[in-house]
N, C-alpha and C positions, 0 to 999 in steps of 0.2 A: 691560228690555223696553219698547219704545216702544208707546204706545197713546193714542188720543184719539178723541173723538166730539164733534162740534159742529154747530151749525146757526145760521143767521142769516136774518132776514127784513128786507127793505127795503120799506117801504110807500110807495106813491105816488112812485116814482122818476121824476125829471124830469132831462133833459139839455138844457141851454140852453132852458129853458121849454117843452120838448116832453115830454109825458107818455110814459113807457115802460110803467109799470105796477107791480105788486107782484112782487118778486123773492124767491124762497125758495131757500136754499142749504143743503146738508147735506154733511158730510164725516166720514170715519172712517178709521182705520188698518186696512188689510187685511193681517194678519200673514202669511197664506199667499202672497199675491201680492207682498208687500213694497211696497205702494203706498198712496197716499191715494185712497180711493174717494170720488168726488164725484157728486152729483146735484143737480138743481135745476129750477125751473120759473119761468115768467113768466105772470102773470095780468093781462090787460088788459081793463078794464071787466067784471070778474067772470067772464071766460072764460079758461081755460088755453089759451094760444096758442103756447107754446114749452116744451120740456123737454130736458134733457140728462142723460147719465150716462156715467161712465167712470172711468179711472184715471190717476193721475200717479205714475210710478215714480221715487222719489227717488234710488235708487242707480244709475240708468242715465244715461249721458251722451247716448246716442242712443236713438231710439225710446222716449222716456220719457212720451209722452202717447198715450192711446187713448180717444176720446170719440165718442159718438153724439149728434147734434143733431137734434131733431125739431121742425119748424115746422108749426103747425096754424093757418093764417090769422093769422100773426104780422104785426102792423102795423109797417111800416118807416118811418113818418113821422119817427121819431127820428134816422134816418140824416142828415137835413138838418143836424143839429148838427155833423156831422163833415166836411162838404164846403164848398167855397168857394161862397157864394151868388152870386158874380159869374160862376160857371161853370154851376152847376146849383142850382135851388131848387125849392120846392113839391113835394118828393118825397112821394109817397103810395102806398099799395097794401098788399096782403097777400101773404105768402109761405107756400107749402105745400111740404113735401118733407122729405128726410132728407139729412144730410151726415155724413161720418165724418172726424174729425181724428186723424191719427197723426203720427209723426215726433217732433220735439222743440219746445220753446218757441222756440228760435232758428230752427228750420227746420220749421215745421208743414206737413203735407201734408193738403190738404182735397180730398175726393172725394165725389161724389154728384150729385143733381139737385134743383132746386127749380122751382116754378111761380110766376110772378107773376100776381096776380089784381087787376084794377082799378088797375094801376100808372099813375103819373103823374109827370112831371118837366118842369120848365120849363128849357129849354136856352137860356141867355143869348145865345149866338152867333146863334141864330135868333129869339129873342124870342117863342118859342111854347111852350105847354104841349103835351106829347105824352102821349097815353094809350096803354097797352100791356098786353097779356096774353100769356103764353107761357112756354116752358120755358127754363131756363138749366142747362147741363151744366157740371160742375166736375170736373176731373181734376188730377193732380199739378201740372202746370205750365201749365194753361190753363183759361179760362172761355169757353164757347161758347154763342152765341145763334144759333138756326137758324130763320130765316124768322118772326120774332116780329111779329105784326100791330101796326101803329101807327096812331093816328088823331090829327089835330090839332084845334084848337078850332073850325075851320070844317067839320069832317067829312071832310076829305081823308084818304085812307088810303094806307098803304104798308106796308113790312115792313123789319125789321132783321135782318141776318145778319152775324155777326162773331165773331172769335176774339181773345181777349186772351191773349198768352203772358206768363208771369211766372216769376221765380225767387224764390218766397216773397214 
């Protein structure tokens, strides 16, 4: 009979010199579901800003992940470490909302909605920092921004509307 219980803590996680925070992870074998039950959280500057929980089903080839992600003023500055600074840089802001991940590790399905608070990004093509606040909708094959207010460094305003279609 398979069984395990484990936990891990990563203190002061940094990605490319950008602070992410303290990460806590817990896992255990759920005999009834035949899954690894996982949960964890992120603490940034002593505030819990993100948590998740769900299951990874080892015996399934499809539909083997089922997780809830909860963002509570999660700082996104660390995203800068994953994008080309010659395209986008100076990424800042906070995210609030809930996302659900299902499907499989090879073909995850992300659904839910998040709100950007105090967002900022410098778009190299324009050489300008844009500030933004607003909602982002996420469904199986698309990400939607509907009339998100934008402001540049000189106080000029506008809005962004768009849809990104994707196949995982």
